[in-house]
Biotite code that builds the C-alpha atoms (Angstrom):
import biotite.structure as struc

atoms = struc.array([
    struc.Atom([19.870, 27.799, 65.785], chain_id="A", res_id=1, res_name="MET", atom_name="CA", element="C"),
    struc.Atom([20.780, 25.481, 62.950], chain_id="A", res_id=2, res_name="GLU", atom_name="CA", element="C"),
    struc.Atom([17.484, 23.648, 63.399], chain_id="A", res_id=3, res_name="GLN", atom_name="CA", element="C"),
    struc.Atom([15.494, 26.852, 62.905], chain_id="A", res_id=4, res_name="GLN", atom_name="CA", element="C"),
    struc.Atom([17.341, 27.556, 59.656], chain_id="A", res_id=5, res_name="CYS", atom_name="CA", element="C"),
    struc.Atom([16.723, 24.030, 58.445], chain_id="A", res_id=6, res_name="ASN", atom_name="CA", element="C"),
    struc.Atom([13.018, 24.101, 59.297], chain_id="A", res_id=7, res_name="ASN", atom_name="CA", element="C"),
    struc.Atom([11.974, 26.804, 56.826], chain_id="A", res_id=8, res_name="PRO", atom_name="CA", element="C"),
    struc.Atom([14.026, 25.284, 54.050], chain_id="A", res_id=9, res_name="SER", atom_name="CA", element="C"),
    struc.Atom([12.767, 21.829, 55.002], chain_id="A", res_id=10, res_name="SER", atom_name="CA", element="C"),
    struc.Atom([9.086, 22.819, 54.771], chain_id="A", res_id=11, res_name="SER", atom_name="CA", element="C"),
    struc.Atom([9.802, 24.704, 51.540], chain_id="A", res_id=12, res_name="SER", atom_name="CA", element="C"),
    struc.Atom([11.592, 21.628, 50.208], chain_id="A", res_id=13, res_name="SER", atom_name="CA", element="C"),
    struc.Atom([8.604, 19.416, 51.084], chain_id="A", res_id=14, res_name="LYS", atom_name="CA", element="C"),
    struc.Atom([6.225, 21.786, 49.323], chain_id="A", res_id=15, res_name="ALA", atom_name="CA", element="C"),
    struc.Atom([8.481, 21.814, 46.252], chain_id="A", res_id=16, res_name="ASP", atom_name="CA", element="C"),
    struc.Atom([8.575, 18.021, 46.210], chain_id="A", res_id=17, res_name="ARG", atom_name="CA", element="C"),
    struc.Atom([4.774, 17.851, 46.525], chain_id="A", res_id=18, res_name="LYS", atom_name="CA", element="C"),
    struc.Atom([4.369, 20.292, 43.657], chain_id="A", res_id=19, res_name="THR", atom_name="CA", element="C"),
    struc.Atom([6.886, 18.430, 41.534], chain_id="A", res_id=20, res_name="ILE", atom_name="CA", element="C"),
    struc.Atom([5.149, 15.129, 42.267], chain_id="A", res_id=21, res_name="GLU", atom_name="CA", element="C"),
    struc.Atom([1.721, 16.621, 41.500], chain_id="A", res_id=22, res_name="LYS", atom_name="CA", element="C"),
    struc.Atom([3.013, 17.970, 38.170], chain_id="A", res_id=23, res_name="ASN", atom_name="CA", element="C"),
    struc.Atom([4.561, 14.593, 37.358], chain_id="A", res_id=24, res_name="ARG", atom_name="CA", element="C"),
    struc.Atom([1.265, 12.796, 38.083], chain_id="A", res_id=25, res_name="ARG", atom_name="CA", element="C"),
    struc.Atom([-0.665, 15.278, 35.927], chain_id="A", res_id=26, res_name="ASN", atom_name="CA", element="C"),
    struc.Atom([1.823, 14.839, 33.101], chain_id="A", res_id=27, res_name="GLN", atom_name="CA", element="C"),
    struc.Atom([1.600, 11.038, 33.358], chain_id="A", res_id=28, res_name="MET", atom_name="CA", element="C"),
    struc.Atom([-2.210, 11.255, 33.347], chain_id="A", res_id=29, res_name="LYS", atom_name="CA", element="C"),
    struc.Atom([-2.096, 13.373, 30.178], chain_id="A", res_id=30, res_name="ALA", atom_name="CA", element="C"),
    struc.Atom([0.298, 10.901, 28.545], chain_id="A", res_id=31, res_name="LEU", atom_name="CA", element="C"),
    struc.Atom([-1.950, 7.944, 29.477], chain_id="A", res_id=32, res_name="TYR", atom_name="CA", element="C"),
    struc.Atom([-4.946, 9.743, 27.975], chain_id="A", res_id=33, res_name="LEU", atom_name="CA", element="C"),
    struc.Atom([-3.003, 10.451, 24.796], chain_id="A", res_id=34, res_name="LYS", atom_name="CA", element="C"),
    struc.Atom([-1.870, 6.815, 24.570], chain_id="A", res_id=35, res_name="LEU", atom_name="CA", element="C"),
    struc.Atom([-5.439, 5.633, 25.169], chain_id="A", res_id=36, res_name="HIS", atom_name="CA", element="C"),
    struc.Atom([-6.728, 7.890, 22.367], chain_id="A", res_id=37, res_name="SER", atom_name="CA", element="C"),
    struc.Atom([-4.186, 6.441, 19.898], chain_id="A", res_id=38, res_name="LEU", atom_name="CA", element="C"),
    struc.Atom([-5.155, 2.797, 20.456], chain_id="A", res_id=39, res_name="VAL", atom_name="CA", element="C"),
    struc.Atom([-8.237, 1.563, 18.552], chain_id="A", res_id=40, res_name="PRO", atom_name="CA", element="C"),
    struc.Atom([-10.914, 0.193, 20.837], chain_id="A", res_id=41, res_name="HIS", atom_name="CA", element="C"),
    struc.Atom([-13.585, -2.409, 20.335], chain_id="A", res_id=42, res_name="GLN", atom_name="CA", element="C"),
    struc.Atom([-16.940, -0.761, 19.589], chain_id="A", res_id=43, res_name="GLN", atom_name="CA", element="C"),
    struc.Atom([-19.049, -3.181, 21.629], chain_id="A", res_id=44, res_name="HIS", atom_name="CA", element="C"),
    struc.Atom([-17.006, -2.592, 24.798], chain_id="A", res_id=45, res_name="SER", atom_name="CA", element="C"),
    struc.Atom([-18.416, 0.462, 26.582], chain_id="A", res_id=46, res_name="ARG", atom_name="CA", element="C"),
    struc.Atom([-17.025, -0.227, 30.033], chain_id="A", res_id=47, res_name="GLU", atom_name="CA", element="C"),
    struc.Atom([-14.289, 2.055, 31.318], chain_id="A", res_id=48, res_name="VAL", atom_name="CA", element="C"),
    struc.Atom([-10.978, 0.234, 31.482], chain_id="A", res_id=49, res_name="LEU", atom_name="CA", element="C"),
    struc.Atom([-8.659, 0.560, 34.433], chain_id="A", res_id=50, res_name="SER", atom_name="CA", element="C"),
    struc.Atom([-5.234, 2.077, 33.797], chain_id="A", res_id=51, res_name="LEU", atom_name="CA", element="C"),
    struc.Atom([-3.433, -1.302, 33.873], chain_id="A", res_id=52, res_name="PRO", atom_name="CA", element="C"),
    struc.Atom([-6.011, -2.678, 31.395], chain_id="A", res_id=53, res_name="ASP", atom_name="CA", element="C"),
    struc.Atom([-5.500, 0.329, 29.121], chain_id="A", res_id=54, res_name="GLN", atom_name="CA", element="C"),
    struc.Atom([-1.744, -0.216, 29.212], chain_id="A", res_id=55, res_name="LEU", atom_name="CA", element="C"),
    struc.Atom([-2.203, -3.930, 28.484], chain_id="A", res_id=56, res_name="GLU", atom_name="CA", element="C"),
    struc.Atom([-4.439, -3.056, 25.532], chain_id="A", res_id=57, res_name="GLU", atom_name="CA", element="C"),
    struc.Atom([-1.811, -0.622, 24.200], chain_id="A", res_id=58, res_name="ALA", atom_name="CA", element="C"),
    struc.Atom([0.943, -3.222, 24.610], chain_id="A", res_id=59, res_name="ILE", atom_name="CA", element="C"),
    struc.Atom([-1.095, -5.840, 22.716], chain_id="A", res_id=60, res_name="ASN", atom_name="CA", element="C"),
    struc.Atom([-1.876, -3.331, 19.959], chain_id="A", res_id=61, res_name="TYR", atom_name="CA", element="C"),
    struc.Atom([1.805, -2.435, 19.571], chain_id="A", res_id=62, res_name="ILE", atom_name="CA", element="C"),
    struc.Atom([2.736, -6.133, 19.434], chain_id="A", res_id=63, res_name="LYS", atom_name="CA", element="C"),
    struc.Atom([0.126, -6.694, 16.683], chain_id="A", res_id=64, res_name="ARG", atom_name="CA", element="C"),
    struc.Atom([1.562, -3.743, 14.751], chain_id="A", res_id=65, res_name="LEU", atom_name="CA", element="C"),
    struc.Atom([5.075, -5.172, 15.099], chain_id="A", res_id=66, res_name="GLN", atom_name="CA", element="C"),
    struc.Atom([3.902, -8.546, 13.778], chain_id="A", res_id=67, res_name="ILE", atom_name="CA", element="C"),
    struc.Atom([2.116, -6.862, 10.860], chain_id="A", res_id=68, res_name="ASP", atom_name="CA", element="C"),
    struc.Atom([5.227, -4.807, 10.111], chain_id="A", res_id=69, res_name="LEU", atom_name="CA", element="C"),
    struc.Atom([7.349, -7.974, 10.132], chain_id="A", res_id=70, res_name="GLY", atom_name="CA", element="C"),
    struc.Atom([4.967, -9.675, 7.697], chain_id="A", res_id=71, res_name="ARG", atom_name="CA", element="C"),
    struc.Atom([4.928, -6.670, 5.400], chain_id="A", res_id=72, res_name="MET", atom_name="CA", element="C"),
    struc.Atom([8.720, -6.407, 5.491], chain_id="A", res_id=73, res_name="THR", atom_name="CA", element="C"),
    struc.Atom([9.021, -10.099, 4.598], chain_id="A", res_id=74, res_name="GLN", atom_name="CA", element="C"),
    struc.Atom([6.543, -9.661, 1.750], chain_id="A", res_id=75, res_name="LYS", atom_name="CA", element="C"),
    struc.Atom([8.427, -6.619, 0.462], chain_id="A", res_id=76, res_name="LYS", atom_name="CA", element="C"),
    struc.Atom([11.746, -8.476, 0.662], chain_id="A", res_id=77, res_name="ASP", atom_name="CA", element="C"),
    struc.Atom([10.321, -11.511, -1.122], chain_id="A", res_id=78, res_name="SER", atom_name="CA", element="C"),
    struc.Atom([8.936, -9.290, -3.873], chain_id="A", res_id=79, res_name="LEU", atom_name="CA", element="C"),
    struc.Atom([12.260, -7.499, -4.191], chain_id="A", res_id=80, res_name="LYS", atom_name="CA", element="C"),
    struc.Atom([14.228, -10.753, -4.256], chain_id="A", res_id=81, res_name="SER", atom_name="CA", element="C"),
    struc.Atom([11.909, -12.036, -6.991], chain_id="A", res_id=82, res_name="GLY", atom_name="CA", element="C"),
    struc.Atom([13.366, -9.408, -9.253], chain_id="A", res_id=83, res_name="GLU", atom_name="CA", element="C"),
    struc.Atom([16.247, -10.356, -11.511], chain_id="A", res_id=84, res_name="ASN", atom_name="CA", element="C"),
    struc.Atom([18.099, -7.076, -12.056], chain_id="A", res_id=85, res_name="SER", atom_name="CA", element="C"),
    struc.Atom([20.132, -8.344, -15.008], chain_id="A", res_id=86, res_name="SER", atom_name="CA", element="C"),
    struc.Atom([17.112, -8.677, -17.289], chain_id="A", res_id=87, res_name="CYS", atom_name="CA", element="C"),
    struc.Atom([14.545, -6.492, -15.512], chain_id="A", res_id=88, res_name="GLY", atom_name="CA", element="C"),
    struc.Atom([12.055, -9.342, -15.133], chain_id="A", res_id=89, res_name="ARG", atom_name="CA", element="C"),
    struc.Atom([10.111, -10.614, -12.176], chain_id="A", res_id=90, res_name="LYS", atom_name="CA", element="C"),
    struc.Atom([9.827, -14.305, -11.489], chain_id="A", res_id=91, res_name="ILE", atom_name="CA", element="C"),
    struc.Atom([6.440, -15.621, -12.581], chain_id="A", res_id=92, res_name="GLY", atom_name="CA", element="C"),
    struc.Atom([5.627, -12.548, -14.654], chain_id="A", res_id=93, res_name="LEU", atom_name="CA", element="C"),
    struc.Atom([8.020, -11.985, -17.536], chain_id="A", res_id=94, res_name="PRO", atom_name="CA", element="C"),
    struc.Atom([7.981, -8.427, -18.789], chain_id="A", res_id=95, res_name="LEU", atom_name="CA", element="C"),
    struc.Atom([6.416, -7.338, -20.982], chain_id="A", res_id=96, res_name="PRO", atom_name="CA", element="C"),
    struc.Atom([3.219, -9.230, -20.115], chain_id="A", res_id=97, res_name="HIS", atom_name="CA", element="C"),
    struc.Atom([-0.191, -8.901, -21.768], chain_id="A", res_id=98, res_name="ILE", atom_name="CA", element="C"),
    struc.Atom([-3.695, -9.910, -20.674], chain_id="A", res_id=99, res_name="GLU", atom_name="CA", element="C"),
    struc.Atom([-6.586, -9.684, -23.101], chain_id="A", res_id=100, res_name="ILE", atom_name="CA", element="C"),
    struc.Atom([-10.260, -9.971, -22.143], chain_id="A", res_id=101, res_name="ASN", atom_name="CA", element="C"),
    struc.Atom([-13.031, -9.938, -24.710], chain_id="A", res_id=102, res_name="SER", atom_name="CA", element="C"),
    struc.Atom([-16.770, -9.775, -23.989], chain_id="A", res_id=103, res_name="VAL", atom_name="CA", element="C"),
    struc.Atom([-19.086, -9.361, -26.965], chain_id="A", res_id=104, res_name="ASP", atom_name="CA", element="C"),
    struc.Atom([-17.542, -6.499, -28.914], chain_id="A", res_id=105, res_name="SER", atom_name="CA", element="C"),
    struc.Atom([-15.668, -5.004, -25.938], chain_id="A", res_id=106, res_name="ALA", atom_name="CA", element="C"),
    struc.Atom([-11.939, -5.644, -25.702], chain_id="A", res_id=107, res_name="LEU", atom_name="CA", element="C"),
    struc.Atom([-9.794, -4.921, -22.654], chain_id="A", res_id=108, res_name="GLN", atom_name="CA", element="C"),
    struc.Atom([-6.011, -5.068, -22.954], chain_id="A", res_id=109, res_name="VAL", atom_name="CA", element="C"),
    struc.Atom([-3.715, -4.833, -19.911], chain_id="A", res_id=110, res_name="VAL", atom_name="CA", element="C"),
    struc.Atom([0.009, -4.600, -20.606], chain_id="A", res_id=111, res_name="ILE", atom_name="CA", element="C"),
    struc.Atom([2.598, -4.764, -17.825], chain_id="A", res_id=112, res_name="THR", atom_name="CA", element="C"),
    struc.Atom([6.024, -3.490, -18.841], chain_id="A", res_id=113, res_name="THR", atom_name="CA", element="C"),
    struc.Atom([9.203, -2.129, -17.399], chain_id="A", res_id=114, res_name="SER", atom_name="CA", element="C"),
    struc.Atom([10.449, 1.349, -18.186], chain_id="A", res_id=115, res_name="LEU", atom_name="CA", element="C"),
    struc.Atom([12.579, -0.198, -20.955], chain_id="A", res_id=116, res_name="ASP", atom_name="CA", element="C"),
    struc.Atom([9.458, -1.172, -22.954], chain_id="A", res_id=117, res_name="TYR", atom_name="CA", element="C"),
    struc.Atom([7.526, 2.125, -22.984], chain_id="A", res_id=118, res_name="GLN", atom_name="CA", element="C"),
    struc.Atom([7.134, 2.038, -26.777], chain_id="A", res_id=119, res_name="PHE", atom_name="CA", element="C"),
    struc.Atom([4.852, -1.019, -26.604], chain_id="A", res_id=120, res_name="ILE", atom_name="CA", element="C"),
    struc.Atom([1.846, 1.083, -25.626], chain_id="A", res_id=121, res_name="PHE", atom_name="CA", element="C"),
    struc.Atom([1.844, 3.173, -28.825], chain_id="A", res_id=122, res_name="THR", atom_name="CA", element="C"),
    struc.Atom([2.519, 0.105, -30.969], chain_id="A", res_id=123, res_name="ASP", atom_name="CA", element="C"),
    struc.Atom([-0.422, -1.759, -29.395], chain_id="A", res_id=124, res_name="VAL", atom_name="CA", element="C"),
    struc.Atom([-2.675, 1.261, -30.034], chain_id="A", res_id=125, res_name="ILE", atom_name="CA", element="C"),
    struc.Atom([-1.479, 1.310, -33.673], chain_id="A", res_id=126, res_name="ARG", atom_name="CA", element="C"),
    struc.Atom([-2.141, -2.422, -34.001], chain_id="A", res_id=127, res_name="LEU", atom_name="CA", element="C"),
    struc.Atom([-5.657, -2.023, -32.588], chain_id="A", res_id=128, res_name="LEU", atom_name="CA", element="C"),
    struc.Atom([-6.407, 0.758, -35.098], chain_id="A", res_id=129, res_name="HIS", atom_name="CA", element="C"),
    struc.Atom([-5.174, -1.477, -37.923], chain_id="A", res_id=130, res_name="GLU", atom_name="CA", element="C"),
    struc.Atom([-7.766, -4.043, -36.806], chain_id="A", res_id=131, res_name="GLU", atom_name="CA", element="C"),
    struc.Atom([-10.555, -1.392, -36.826], chain_id="A", res_id=132, res_name="SER", atom_name="CA", element="C"),
    struc.Atom([-10.764, -1.401, -33.039], chain_id="A", res_id=133, res_name="VAL", atom_name="CA", element="C"),
    struc.Atom([-11.896, 1.873, -31.487], chain_id="A", res_id=134, res_name="GLN", atom_name="CA", element="C"),
    struc.Atom([-10.004, 2.814, -28.326], chain_id="A", res_id=135, res_name="VAL", atom_name="CA", element="C"),
    struc.Atom([-12.481, 4.162, -25.786], chain_id="A", res_id=136, res_name="ILE", atom_name="CA", element="C"),
    struc.Atom([-10.185, 4.706, -22.829], chain_id="A", res_id=137, res_name="ASN", atom_name="CA", element="C"),
    struc.Atom([-6.482, 4.210, -22.190], chain_id="A", res_id=138, res_name="ALA", atom_name="CA", element="C"),
    struc.Atom([-4.481, 4.899, -19.038], chain_id="A", res_id=139, res_name="ASN", atom_name="CA", element="C"),
    struc.Atom([-1.392, 3.783, -17.204], chain_id="A", res_id=140, res_name="TYR", atom_name="CA", element="C"),
    struc.Atom([-0.117, 3.395, -13.667], chain_id="A", res_id=141, res_name="THR", atom_name="CA", element="C"),
    struc.Atom([3.534, 3.631, -12.675], chain_id="A", res_id=142, res_name="LEU", atom_name="CA", element="C"),
    struc.Atom([4.516, 1.349, -9.783], chain_id="A", res_id=143, res_name="ILE", atom_name="CA", element="C"),
    struc.Atom([8.226, 1.625, -9.072], chain_id="A", res_id=144, res_name="GLY", atom_name="CA", element="C"),
    struc.Atom([9.896, 0.744, -12.373], chain_id="A", res_id=145, res_name="ASP", atom_name="CA", element="C"),
    struc.Atom([6.849, -1.167, -13.670], chain_id="A", res_id=146, res_name="THR", atom_name="CA", element="C"),
    struc.Atom([4.183, 0.393, -15.883], chain_id="A", res_id=147, res_name="ILE", atom_name="CA", element="C"),
    struc.Atom([0.683, -1.078, -16.145], chain_id="A", res_id=148, res_name="VAL", atom_name="CA", element="C"),
    struc.Atom([-1.181, 0.097, -19.273], chain_id="A", res_id=149, res_name="HIS", atom_name="CA", element="C"),
    struc.Atom([-4.930, -0.475, -19.483], chain_id="A", res_id=150, res_name="SER", atom_name="CA", element="C"),
    struc.Atom([-6.784, -0.074, -22.774], chain_id="A", res_id=151, res_name="ILE", atom_name="CA", element="C"),
    struc.Atom([-10.579, -0.340, -23.056], chain_id="A", res_id=152, res_name="HIS", atom_name="CA", element="C"),
    struc.Atom([-11.801, -0.593, -26.624], chain_id="A", res_id=153, res_name="SER", atom_name="CA", element="C"),
    struc.Atom([-14.677, -1.549, -28.882], chain_id="A", res_id=154, res_name="GLN", atom_name="CA", element="C"),
    struc.Atom([-14.192, -3.865, -31.849], chain_id="A", res_id=155, res_name="MET", atom_name="CA", element="C"),
    struc.Atom([-15.322, -2.454, -35.175], chain_id="A", res_id=156, res_name="GLY", atom_name="CA", element="C"),
    struc.Atom([-17.658, -3.985, -37.713], chain_id="A", res_id=157, res_name="GLU", atom_name="CA", element="C"),
    struc.Atom([-14.791, -5.898, -39.358], chain_id="A", res_id=158, res_name="CYS", atom_name="CA", element="C"),
    struc.Atom([-14.148, -8.008, -36.264], chain_id="A", res_id=159, res_name="ALA", atom_name="CA", element="C"),
    struc.Atom([-17.325, -8.244, -34.158], chain_id="A", res_id=160, res_name="PRO", atom_name="CA", element="C"),
    struc.Atom([-17.336, -12.020, -33.816], chain_id="A", res_id=161, res_name="ASP", atom_name="CA", element="C"),
    struc.Atom([-15.256, -14.280, -31.568], chain_id="A", res_id=162, res_name="GLN", atom_name="CA", element="C"),
    struc.Atom([-12.894, -15.131, -34.427], chain_id="A", res_id=163, res_name="TYR", atom_name="CA", element="C"),
    struc.Atom([-12.032, -11.471, -34.876], chain_id="A", res_id=164, res_name="GLY", atom_name="CA", element="C"),
    struc.Atom([-11.334, -11.162, -31.149], chain_id="A", res_id=165, res_name="ALA", atom_name="CA", element="C"),
    struc.Atom([-9.192, -14.305, -31.270], chain_id="A", res_id=166, res_name="ALA", atom_name="CA", element="C"),
    struc.Atom([-7.254, -12.976, -34.263], chain_id="A", res_id=167, res_name="ARG", atom_name="CA", element="C"),
    struc.Atom([-6.632, -9.629, -32.557], chain_id="A", res_id=168, res_name="ILE", atom_name="CA", element="C"),
    struc.Atom([-5.593, -11.383, -29.333], chain_id="A", res_id=169, res_name="SER", atom_name="CA", element="C"),
    struc.Atom([-3.139, -13.597, -31.198], chain_id="A", res_id=170, res_name="GLU", atom_name="CA", element="C"),
    struc.Atom([-1.655, -10.627, -33.017], chain_id="A", res_id=171, res_name="ARG", atom_name="CA", element="C"),
    struc.Atom([-1.221, -8.689, -29.775], chain_id="A", res_id=172, res_name="LEU", atom_name="CA", element="C"),
    struc.Atom([0.290, -11.671, -27.939], chain_id="A", res_id=173, res_name="LYS", atom_name="CA", element="C"),
    struc.Atom([2.672, -12.351, -30.811], chain_id="A", res_id=174, res_name="LYS", atom_name="CA", element="C"),
    struc.Atom([3.720, -8.696, -30.929], chain_id="A", res_id=175, res_name="PHE", atom_name="CA", element="C"),
    struc.Atom([4.256, -8.352, -27.163], chain_id="A", res_id=176, res_name="VAL", atom_name="CA", element="C"),
    struc.Atom([5.906, -11.776, -26.955], chain_id="A", res_id=177, res_name="GLY", atom_name="CA", element="C"),
    struc.Atom([8.349, -10.762, -29.661], chain_id="A", res_id=178, res_name="GLY", atom_name="CA", element="C"),
    struc.Atom([9.522, -7.806, -27.606], chain_id="A", res_id=179, res_name="CYS", atom_name="CA", element="C"),
])
């Protein structure tokens, strides 16, 4: 009598296990498809990869990402360690820093400063106006605590030659260097 009671529950148990296993396989298949869709594939390869090959491809991709992340972390750390917090300057690029490019009558000025030197921008604009230089475009970009100012201008009739550009460049460098 005990065997008859165990039989119905036994066949029901087997059916439950089959259903559970089928659901697990379907879920794994969906997860494999999702993983496969997240990994970039080579365009020239049109052959269908086997599941082990797809997993190997995903593993290699993840390893490449980990290596890239390590490189980027090292680069970030080296950039951060290059900063001297006591004077707000970066090694190799003392702040404020100015670059001046002159082609014909066009003058481009790029000033890199920290937040402590915000006033330099208006003073450089004033200095350019004193030299009869017309500012065509000026903008800035804030990157962390560093500001990069870019000024595009046109030299006036008083300073159209290379000597005028050299004089303006010297004045700007002397002004920014004195800060």
